[in-house]
N, CA and C atoms as a LAMMPS dump frame, in Angstrom:
ITEM: TIMESTEP
0
ITEM: NUMBER OF ATOMS
360
ITEM: BOX BOUNDS ff ff ff
-5.0000000000000000e+02 5.0000000000000000e+02
-5.0000000000000000e+02 5.0000000000000000e+02
-5.0000000000000000e+02 5.0000000000000000e+02
ITEM: ATOMS id mol type element x y z
1 1 1 N 333.225 -444.897 28.763
2 1 2 C 332.055 -445.477 28.108
3 1 3 C 332.148 -446.987 28.254
4 2 1 N 331.111 -447.612 28.791
5 2 2 C 331.179 -449.055 28.981
6 2 3 C 330.838 -449.786 27.687
7 3 1 N 331.136 -451.082 27.674
8 3 2 C 331 -451.891 26.466
9 3 3 C 329.561 -451.951 25.976
10 4 1 N 328.608 -452.037 26.888
11 4 2 C 327.195 -452.118 26.498
12 4 3 C 326.754 -450.851 25.759
13 5 1 N 327.133 -449.686 26.294
14 5 2 C 326.791 -448.421 25.632
15 5 3 C 327.48 -448.312 24.278
16 6 1 N 328.738 -448.759 24.212
17 6 2 C 329.478 -448.707 22.95
18 6 3 C 328.803 -449.593 21.903
19 7 1 N 328.378 -450.792 22.308
20 7 2 C 327.702 -451.703 21.374
21 7 3 C 326.399 -451.092 20.876
22 8 1 N 325.671 -450.413 21.749
23 8 2 C 324.415 -449.776 21.376
24 8 3 C 324.675 -448.68 20.335
25 9 1 N 325.755 -447.915 20.523
26 9 2 C 326.079 -446.842 19.593
27 9 3 C 326.497 -447.387 18.235
28 10 1 N 327.121 -448.551 18.221
29 10 2 C 327.642 -449.097 16.97
30 10 3 C 326.535 -449.492 15.999
31 11 1 N 325.354 -449.836 16.487
32 11 2 C 324.287 -450.276 15.601
33 11 3 C 323.411 -449.134 15.096
34 12 1 N 323.563 -447.965 15.642
35 12 2 C 322.724 -446.858 15.207
36 12 3 C 323.472 -445.957 14.228
37 13 1 N 322.716 -445.241 13.415
38 13 2 C 323.342 -444.366 12.434
39 13 3 C 323.439 -442.93 12.94
40 14 1 N 322.7 -442.581 13.968
41 14 2 C 322.771 -441.246 14.553
42 14 3 C 323.368 -441.369 15.944
43 15 1 N 324.335 -440.524 16.201
44 15 2 C 325.056 -440.619 17.459
45 15 3 C 324.732 -439.43 18.352
46 16 1 N 324.734 -439.647 19.666
47 16 2 C 324.477 -438.544 20.593
48 16 3 C 325.606 -437.511 20.532
49 17 1 N 325.278 -436.309 20.882
50 17 2 C 326.229 -435.211 20.84
51 17 3 C 327.471 -435.501 21.68
52 18 1 N 327.286 -436.065 22.88
53 18 2 C 328.443 -436.322 23.734
54 18 3 C 329.377 -437.371 23.123
55 19 1 N 328.811 -438.321 22.374
56 19 2 C 329.634 -439.315 21.679
57 19 3 C 330.444 -438.642 20.568
58 20 1 N 329.79 -437.765 19.802
59 20 2 C 330.485 -437.053 18.725
60 20 3 C 331.645 -436.226 19.282
61 21 1 N 331.389 -435.52 20.376
62 21 2 C 332.446 -434.715 21
63 21 3 C 333.602 -435.597 21.475
64 22 1 N 333.278 -436.73 22.084
65 22 2 C 334.303 -437.637 22.583
66 22 3 C 335.174 -438.136 21.433
67 23 1 N 334.558 -438.501 20.317
68 23 2 C 335.296 -439.003 19.163
69 23 3 C 336.159 -437.893 18.556
70 24 1 N 335.611 -436.697 18.433
71 24 2 C 336.378 -435.566 17.892
72 24 3 C 337.589 -435.265 18.763
73 25 1 N 337.393 -435.261 20.074
74 25 2 C 338.497 -434.964 20.982
75 25 3 C 339.547 -436.066 20.969
76 26 1 N 339.103 -437.3 20.804
77 26 2 C 340.038 -438.413 20.676
78 26 3 C 340.9 -438.234 19.431
79 27 1 N 340.283 -437.838 18.332
80 27 2 C 341.022 -437.596 17.093
81 27 3 C 342.004 -436.439 17.254
82 28 1 N 341.545 -435.333 17.836
83 28 2 C 342.395 -434.152 17.997
84 28 3 C 343.539 -434.397 18.961
85 29 1 N 343.363 -435.324 19.874
86 29 2 C 344.425 -435.664 20.813
87 29 3 C 345.645 -436.213 20.068
88 30 1 N 345.403 -436.834 18.912
89 30 2 C 346.506 -437.253 18.056
90 30 3 C 346.994 -438.667 18.252
91 31 1 N 346.393 -439.419 19.166
92 31 2 C 346.854 -440.787 19.395
93 31 3 C 346.421 -441.737 18.278
94 32 1 N 345.308 -441.42 17.624
95 32 2 C 344.78 -442.289 16.57
96 32 3 C 344.421 -441.435 15.372
97 33 1 N 344.565 -442.028 14.184
98 33 2 C 344.181 -441.295 12.982
99 33 3 C 342.697 -441.523 12.686
100 34 1 N 342.212 -440.852 11.663
101 34 2 C 340.791 -440.887 11.32
102 34 3 C 340.313 -442.315 11.033
103 35 1 N 341.096 -443.068 10.281
104 35 2 C 340.704 -444.428 9.92
105 35 3 C 340.629 -445.332 11.141
106 36 1 N 341.582 -445.221 12.042
107 36 2 C 341.573 -446.046 13.255
108 36 3 C 340.342 -445.752 14.098
109 37 1 N 339.993 -444.488 14.199
110 37 2 C 338.808 -444.105 14.982
111 37 3 C 337.541 -444.607 14.296
112 38 1 N 337.495 -444.464 12.986
113 38 2 C 336.308 -444.95 12.251
114 38 3 C 336.102 -446.442 12.479
115 39 1 N 337.181 -447.212 12.428
116 39 2 C 337.067 -448.667 12.603
117 39 3 C 336.709 -449.019 14.04
118 40 1 N 337.348 -448.346 14.995
119 40 2 C 337.106 -448.65 16.406
120 40 3 C 335.649 -448.434 16.789
121 41 1 N 335.044 -447.352 16.289
122 41 2 C 333.672 -447.016 16.662
123 41 3 C 332.667 -447.345 15.559
124 42 1 N 333.132 -448.024 14.519
125 42 2 C 332.268 -448.435 13.398
126 42 3 C 331.479 -447.243 12.836
127 43 1 N 332.203 -446.171 12.57
128 43 2 C 331.593 -444.99 11.956
129 43 3 C 331.673 -445.211 10.452
130 44 1 N 330.535 -445.256 9.814
131 44 2 C 330.475 -445.717 8.438
132 44 3 C 331.029 -444.737 7.398
133 45 1 N 330.586 -443.509 7.41
134 45 2 C 330.974 -442.564 6.371
135 45 3 C 332.409 -442.092 6.516
136 46 1 N 333.121 -441.985 5.392
137 46 2 C 334.51 -441.54 5.434
138 46 3 C 334.633 -440.077 5.842
139 47 1 N 333.613 -439.289 5.59
140 47 2 C 333.69 -437.867 5.929
141 47 3 C 332.893 -437.524 7.19
142 48 1 N 332.349 -438.53 7.857
143 48 2 C 331.527 -438.28 9.046
144 48 3 C 332.309 -437.551 10.121
145 49 1 N 333.515 -438.032 10.424
146 49 2 C 334.315 -437.393 11.464
147 49 3 C 334.655 -435.957 11.085
148 50 1 N 335.009 -435.736 9.84
149 50 2 C 335.304 -434.378 9.377
150 50 3 C 334.074 -433.478 9.534
151 51 1 N 332.909 -433.991 9.185
152 51 2 C 331.669 -433.213 9.337
153 51 3 C 331.405 -432.882 10.804
154 52 1 N 331.643 -433.845 11.693
155 52 2 C 331.459 -433.587 13.117
156 52 3 C 332.432 -432.508 13.59
157 53 1 N 333.677 -432.593 13.136
158 53 2 C 334.676 -431.593 13.524
159 53 3 C 334.232 -430.192 13.111
160 54 1 N 333.648 -430.087 11.932
161 54 2 C 333.17 -428.783 11.443
162 54 3 C 331.935 -428.322 12.2
163 55 1 N 330.941 -429.195 12.322
164 55 2 C 329.68 -428.814 12.948
165 55 3 C 329.838 -428.472 14.417
166 56 1 N 330.787 -429.109 15.075
167 56 2 C 330.99 -428.868 16.503
168 56 3 C 332.079 -427.829 16.758
169 57 1 N 332.472 -427.119 15.704
170 57 2 C 333.44 -426.011 15.78
171 57 3 C 334.821 -426.417 16.28
172 58 1 N 335.241 -427.635 15.97
173 58 2 C 336.621 -428.009 16.258
174 58 3 C 337.534 -427.476 15.152
175 59 1 N 336.984 -427.36 13.964
176 59 2 C 337.685 -426.692 12.869
177 59 3 C 336.699 -425.723 12.246
178 60 1 N 337.216 -424.599 11.753
179 60 2 C 336.305 -423.588 11.237
180 60 3 C 336.466 -423.348 9.745
181 61 1 N 337.576 -423.749 9.172
182 61 2 C 337.847 -423.462 7.773
183 61 3 C 337.756 -424.747 6.959
184 62 1 N 336.966 -424.74 5.92
185 62 2 C 336.829 -425.933 5.08
186 62 3 C 338.122 -426.311 4.373
187 63 1 N 339.064 -425.383 4.269
188 63 2 C 340.315 -425.66 3.57
189 63 3 C 341.406 -426.216 4.488
190 64 1 N 341.127 -426.369 5.759
191 64 2 C 342.13 -426.891 6.683
192 64 3 C 342.354 -428.372 6.389
193 65 1 N 343.616 -428.776 6.382
194 65 2 C 343.965 -430.176 6.2
195 65 3 C 343.763 -430.883 7.526
196 66 1 N 342.651 -431.604 7.669
197 66 2 C 342.325 -432.191 8.951
198 66 3 C 343.258 -433.33 9.327
199 67 1 N 344.045 -433.863 8.378
200 67 2 C 345.019 -434.89 8.741
201 67 3 C 346.113 -434.275 9.599
202 68 1 N 346.395 -432.981 9.424
203 68 2 C 347.355 -432.285 10.271
204 68 3 C 346.594 -431.641 11.416
205 69 1 N 345.854 -432.468 12.144
206 69 2 C 344.926 -431.98 13.149
207 69 3 C 345.585 -431.268 14.313
208 70 1 N 346.871 -431.381 14.467
209 70 2 C 347.511 -430.722 15.602
210 70 3 C 347.509 -429.212 15.474
211 71 1 N 347.194 -428.667 14.307
212 71 2 C 347.164 -427.216 14.146
213 71 3 C 345.758 -426.654 14.278
214 72 1 N 344.772 -427.513 14.477
215 72 2 C 343.397 -427.033 14.54
216 72 3 C 343.064 -426.44 15.89
217 73 1 N 342.192 -425.487 15.858
218 73 2 C 341.731 -424.87 17.104
219 73 3 C 340.679 -425.77 17.731
220 74 1 N 340.766 -425.931 19.022
221 74 2 C 339.767 -426.672 19.763
222 74 3 C 338.735 -425.677 20.287
223 75 1 N 337.566 -426.161 20.665
224 75 2 C 336.565 -425.239 21.181
225 75 3 C 337.098 -424.48 22.396
226 76 1 N 336.608 -423.279 22.566
227 76 2 C 337.044 -422.45 23.677
228 76 3 C 336.755 -423.15 24.994
229 77 1 N 337.765 -423.203 25.862
230 77 2 C 337.583 -423.752 27.189
231 77 3 C 337.462 -422.584 28.153
232 78 1 N 336.887 -422.865 29.298
233 78 2 C 336.767 -421.828 30.304
234 78 3 C 338.164 -421.396 30.734
235 79 1 N 338.414 -420.101 30.711
236 79 2 C 339.719 -419.551 31.062
237 79 3 C 339.845 -419.456 32.571
238 80 1 N 340.872 -420.099 33.088
239 80 2 C 341.169 -419.976 34.505
240 80 3 C 342.603 -419.497 34.64
241 81 1 N 342.923 -418.965 35.785
242 81 2 C 344.289 -418.484 36.026
243 81 3 C 345.264 -419.645 35.857
244 82 1 N 344.91 -420.796 36.378
245 82 2 C 345.791 -421.966 36.299
246 82 3 C 346.028 -422.382 34.847
247 83 1 N 344.972 -422.379 34.042
248 83 2 C 345.13 -422.789 32.646
249 83 3 C 345.953 -421.768 31.857
250 84 1 N 345.773 -420.49 32.154
251 84 2 C 346.556 -419.449 31.477
252 84 3 C 348.028 -419.546 31.887
253 85 1 N 348.276 -419.793 33.176
254 85 2 C 349.661 -419.943 33.631
255 85 3 C 350.334 -421.137 32.98
256 86 1 N 349.6 -422.234 32.834
257 86 2 C 350.152 -423.42 32.179
258 86 3 C 350.456 -423.121 30.713
259 87 1 N 349.553 -422.434 30.055
260 87 2 C 349.774 -422.08 28.65
261 87 3 C 350.987 -421.164 28.502
262 88 1 N 351.143 -420.211 29.416
263 88 2 C 352.305 -419.319 29.378
264 88 3 C 353.587 -420.121 29.557
265 89 1 N 353.588 -421.053 30.492
266 89 2 C 354.773 -421.884 30.726
267 89 3 C 355.094 -422.725 29.487
268 90 1 N 354.066 -423.298 28.87
269 90 2 C 354.272 -424.078 27.642
270 90 3 C 354.856 -423.209 26.536
271 91 1 N 354.343 -421.985 26.408
272 91 2 C 354.843 -421.077 25.377
273 91 3 C 356.286 -420.652 25.647
274 92 1 N 356.631 -420.475 26.917
275 92 2 C 358.014 -420.147 27.265
276 92 3 C 358.952 -421.284 26.865
277 93 1 N 358.531 -422.52 27.144
278 93 2 C 359.345 -423.679 26.764
279 93 3 C 359.483 -423.776 25.245
280 94 1 N 358.398 -423.518 24.548
281 94 2 C 358.426 -423.555 23.093
282 94 3 C 359.362 -422.472 22.546
283 95 1 N 359.312 -421.276 23.112
284 95 2 C 360.187 -420.189 22.694
285 95 3 C 361.649 -420.564 22.916
286 96 1 N 361.944 -421.142 24.067
287 96 2 C 363.319 -421.56 24.361
288 96 3 C 363.795 -422.602 23.35
289 97 1 N 362.91 -423.531 23.004
290 97 2 C 363.256 -424.544 22.007
291 97 3 C 363.579 -423.88 20.662
292 98 1 N 362.744 -422.935 20.232
293 98 2 C 362.986 -422.243 18.963
294 98 3 C 364.313 -421.479 18.989
295 99 1 N 364.597 -420.828 20.105
296 99 2 C 365.851 -420.093 20.217
297 99 3 C 367.046 -421.033 20.076
298 100 1 N 366.969 -422.189 20.706
299 100 2 C 368.065 -423.156 20.623
300 100 3 C 368.217 -423.701 19.207
301 101 1 N 367.121 -423.963 18.554
302 101 2 C 367.175 -424.466 17.171
303 101 3 C 367.8 -423.421 16.26
304 102 1 N 367.403 -422.168 16.415
305 102 2 C 367.966 -421.09 15.596
306 102 3 C 369.459 -420.95 15.866
307 103 1 N 369.84 -421.012 17.132
308 103 2 C 371.254 -420.904 17.485
309 103 3 C 372.063 -422.036 16.855
310 104 1 N 371.552 -423.243 16.923
311 104 2 C 372.234 -424.38 16.309
312 104 3 C 372.328 -424.225 14.789
313 105 1 N 371.243 -423.752 14.186
314 105 2 C 371.237 -423.556 12.735
315 105 3 C 372.243 -422.488 12.327
316 106 1 N 372.345 -421.409 13.107
317 106 2 C 373.317 -420.349 12.799
318 106 3 C 374.743 -420.889 12.866
319 107 1 N 375.026 -421.705 13.87
320 107 2 C 376.366 -422.285 13.997
321 107 3 C 376.64 -423.296 12.893
322 108 1 N 375.676 -424.16 12.633
323 108 2 C 375.851 -425.237 11.653
324 108 3 C 376.027 -424.696 10.233
325 109 1 N 375.206 -423.737 9.859
326 109 2 C 375.223 -423.24 8.486
327 109 3 C 375.99 -421.921 8.337
328 110 1 N 376.515 -421.421 9.446
329 110 2 C 377.311 -420.192 9.463
330 110 3 C 376.582 -419.033 8.769
331 111 1 N 375.328 -418.865 9.173
332 111 2 C 374.517 -417.762 8.651
333 111 3 C 373.86 -417.05 9.821
334 112 1 N 373.469 -415.809 9.602
335 112 2 C 372.773 -415.054 10.632
336 112 3 C 371.275 -415.108 10.356
337 113 1 N 370.554 -415.689 11.274
338 113 2 C 369.103 -415.811 11.113
339 113 3 C 368.392 -414.694 11.871
340 114 1 N 368.818 -414.448 13.104
341 114 2 C 368.194 -413.416 13.924
342 114 3 C 368.889 -412.092 13.656
343 115 1 N 368.079 -411.084 13.349
344 115 2 C 368.616 -409.762 13.104
345 115 3 C 369.118 -409.168 14.412
346 116 1 N 370.347 -408.692 14.399
347 116 2 C 370.93 -408.099 15.596
348 116 3 C 370.345 -406.714 15.808
349 117 1 N 370.164 -406.285 17.041
350 117 2 C 369.505 -405.013 17.332
351 117 3 C 370.33 -403.802 16.883
352 118 1 N 371.638 -403.945 16.752
353 118 2 C 372.46 -402.808 16.359
354 118 3 C 372.627 -402.671 14.849
355 119 1 N 371.982 -403.524 14.064
356 119 2 C 372.062 -403.42 12.6
357 119 3 C 370.836 -402.732 12.06
358 120 1 N 370.959 -402.262 10.817
359 120 2 C 369.828 -401.582 10.176
360 120 3 C 369.295 -402.371 9.026
């Protein structure tokens, strides 16, 4: 978005849909918090971003803590083989991390966290 378009958006109270989506995605990316985004784009209302997140289906439950935005569901993206393979690889890495953390915790605290298959 160039500076001229950004300046034009800053003086109006109604924003185009693509601007709202861009701001929501910027927030969900996690690099900036709600206040930083509000100041950067001169969004006046304190709940405006939250309302956009709800209306554009970035969050679906009114009880979700939007400050912990990393747990929110993003809108459905087109499923491709490449994107599914990447997600599977990410999940495998996450699983390996959890296994290592559990193993370290079992050693450190001398407790059994994972149920062994031969026990009842």
